[in-house]
Every structure is written in structure tokens, then in C-alpha cells.
C-alpha positions in Angstrom: 112.2 -1.1 -56.7 115.2 1.0 -56.0 113.1 3.1 -53.6 112.0 0.0 -51.7 115.6 -1.2 -51.4 116.6 2.3 -50.1 113.8 2.2 -47.5 114.7 -1.2 -46.4 118.4 -0.2 -45.9 117.2 3.0 -44.0 114.9 0.9 -41.8 117.7 -1.6 -41.1 120.1 1.2 -40.2 117.5 2.8 -37.9 116.8 -0.5 -36.1 120.6 -1.1 -35.6 121.0 2.5 -34.4 118.1 2.0 -31.9 119.5 -1.3 -30.7 122.9 0.3 -30.3 121.3 3.2 -28.3 119.4 0.7 -26.2 122.6 -1.3 -25.4 124.5 1.8 -24.5 121.6 3.0 -22.2 121.6 -0.4 -20.5 125.3 -0.4 -19.9 125.2 3.2 -18.6 122.1 2.8 -16.4 123.9 1.4 -13.4 126.4 4.3 -13.4 123.6 6.9 -13.7 121.6 5.1 -11.1 124.7 5.1 -8.8 125.3 8.9 -9.4 121.7 9.8 -8.4 121.6 7.6 -5.3 124.9 8.8 -3.7 124.4 12.1 -1.8 122.2 13.5 -4.5 118.5 13.2 -3.5 116.8 13.7 -0.2 115.8 10.4 1.4 118.1 8.4 -0.9 119.9 5.2 0.2 123.6 4.9 -0.7 124.1 1.3 0.2 127.5 2.3 1.4 129.2 3.4 4.7 129.4 7.1 5.5 133.1 7.2 4.3 132.4 5.4 1.1 129.4 7.6 0.5 131.6 10.7 0.8 134.1 9.0 -1.6 131.3 8.6 -4.2 130.0 12.2 -4.0 131.3 14.7 -6.4 130.0 17.5 -4.1 132.0 16.3 -1.0 135.6 15.8 -2.3 137.0 18.4 0.1 135.4 16.6 3.0 136.8 13.4 1.8 140.3 15.0 1.5 140.0 16.1 5.1 138.8 12.7 6.3 141.9 11.1 4.7 144.2 13.7 6.1 142.8 13.1 9.7 143.0 9.3 9.4 139.3 9.2 10.3 138.2 7.6 7.0 138.3 4.2 8.6 136.2 5.5 11.5 133.6 6.8 9.0 133.3 3.2 7.8 132.8 1.8 11.3 129.5 0.6 12.8 128.1 3.9 14.1 125.4 5.0 13.7 126.3 8.6 13.2 124.5 11.7 11.8 126.8 13.8 9.7 126.2 17.4 8.6 128.5 17.2 5.5 129.6 20.6 4.1 129.7 20.7 0.3 132.8 21.7 -1.6 131.3 25.2 -2.1 130.9 25.5 1.7 134.6 25.1 2.2 135.3 27.9 -0.2 133.7 30.3 2.3 136.4 29.6 4.9 138.9 32.4 5.4 142.0 32.3 3.1 144.5 29.7 4.3 142.3 28.0 6.8 141.8 24.9 4.7 145.4 24.5 3.9 146.3 25.0 7.5 143.9 22.2 8.5 145.7 19.9 6.1 149.1 20.4 7.7 150.4 17.4 9.6 150.9 19.6 12.7 147.1 20.5 12.6 145.9 16.9 12.8 144.3 17.1 16.3 142.6 20.4 15.3 141.4 18.8 12.1 139.9 15.9 14.0 138.0 18.3 16.3 137.0 20.3 13.2 135.4 17.1 11.7 134.0 15.9 14.9 132.0 19.2 15.1 130.0 18.0 12.1 129.0 14.6 13.6 126.3 13.6 16.1 125.9 10.1 17.6 122.9 8.1 16.4 120.9 8.0 13.3 118.7 11.1 13.4 116.4 11.6 10.4 114.6 14.8 9.5 111.2 13.6 10.9 112.9 13.4 14.4 114.3 16.9 14.2 112.4 19.6 16.0 112.6 23.4 15.8 114.9 24.7 18.6 116.3 21.2 19.3 119.8 21.0 20.6 122.2 18.3 19.3 125.5 17.5 21.0 128.2 16.7 18.5 131.2 14.5 18.9 133.3 17.5 20.0 131.0 18.0 22.9 129.5 21.2 21.5 125.9 22.2 20.9 124.3 22.5 17.5 120.9 24.1 17.3 118.3 22.9 14.8 115.7 25.3 13.2 113.0 23.6 11.3 110.1 25.2 9.4 108.2 22.6 7.4 110.8 20.9 5.2 113.4 23.7 5.6 116.1 22.8 8.1 119.0 24.9 9.3 121.8 24.1 11.8 123.4 26.8 13.9 126.9 26.4 15.3 128.7 27.9 18.3 129.7 30.9 16.3 126.2 31.7 15.2 126.8 30.5 11.6 123.7 29.1 10.1 124.1 26.2 7.7 121.2 25.4 5.4 120.4 21.7 4.8 120.5 21.1 1.0 119.8 17.5 1.1 118.4 15.5 4.0 118.1 11.9 5.1 120.8 10.4 2.8 120.9 7.0 4.4 124.3 5.2 4.6 124.7 1.8 6.1 126.1 3.3 9.4 124.2 6.6 9.6 122.5 9.4 7.9 123.9 12.4 6.0 122.7 16.0 5.7 124.4 17.9 3.0 124.9 21.5 4.2 126.0 24.8 2.5 128.2 26.1 5.3 131.1 24.7 7.4 130.2 24.4 11.1 132.7 25.6 13.6 133.1 26.0 17.4 133.9 29.2 19.2 137.6 28.9 20.1 138.5 30.5 23.5 141.7 32.3 22.9 142.4 32.8 26.6 143.4 36.0 28.3 145.6 38.5 26.7 149.0 38.5 28.2 151.0 41.7 28.1 
């Protein structure tokens, strides 16, 4: 009799525990879903603008900081469409010491805008539209070269730096994002040496 009572209590506790876990899973599911759809998986849809997608991505907080400092965050929420090659936080750590902090100075705002424009191409270009050897003209008026072998895609900048696409075809409401492992930069003509 005592054993049956103990089993009944144990079963009741187990059912309550399962119900609690189920309720917790239900309340946490939308958050987990949101985390996996925002700049996480290739071909995913964010349901947000480019700017808001960057704001939701833990891997692109440095890019978001630069967008805010340049006052381009609103532009990243405009109609578009744009194709963005978005460097990850790790990509920004590869910049020379002091370069990132220099870009964030108020006096560097125009340079920062050009720096960000180098990562953006007009139009919604998905990976199935990219071809090996294709040239893309970015918003800074410079050429980016696409290299594509199967599903592997790289983008080469004016300095010869090759950025590997880590995630492709992340679809925002006003464009498409490619998460890349390097920062793209233009060759800066320093002009003649004056002596």
C-alpha cells in the first residue's frame, strides 16, 4: 500500500516535471527560432531589414557599431535592395592595431562611410547568380572579384585580400547578406612622395 502511494507521488511529480519542461520549451522556442534564423544558417530568412538583421546577430556586433557611428543604420533599413558582404566580429580583429578605433573617430566619418560602402553592392544577388571570376561593383565604385567552386565562394578586394563566405543567402527584407571572414578594403592611393 505504501509502495503504491510512493509510486503515485513519483509519477505525479514526473508528470508535473514534464509539463513544466514542456511549458518552458514552448516559451523558449520563439527565442531559439529567432537566434537560428538571424544570420545563422545559409539561405535563412530574417524577416527584418539589413540593419535590424545586423542588430540581431551576435556575430556582427562590430559591424553594427560601425553602422551606428557612420549614421548609416537608417540607410541599412531603407528599400534597397542591397547585397552585403558582412564581416564577422572575428574578421575585424584581423585589422591592424588602432585601425578600428580610428574609424570610430568623429573626424573619420567620411572614411568610415567609404569603408562600409566597400562591402555593399546594389541589387539582391543570391549565390546561384554568382559566377566564378565575376566582377561586382560596390557602392564605393570599386571592383570585387567573385571566385566560386561548387558551394565555396570567396570575394577578393582591391588589395588582394580574399574573404571566404561563411554563410550565404541570408535574406533580409531589403537585400541579401553574405557573412565573410575578412574585412574588404580598397587600395588607397597615397599620392606622390613630396620631398
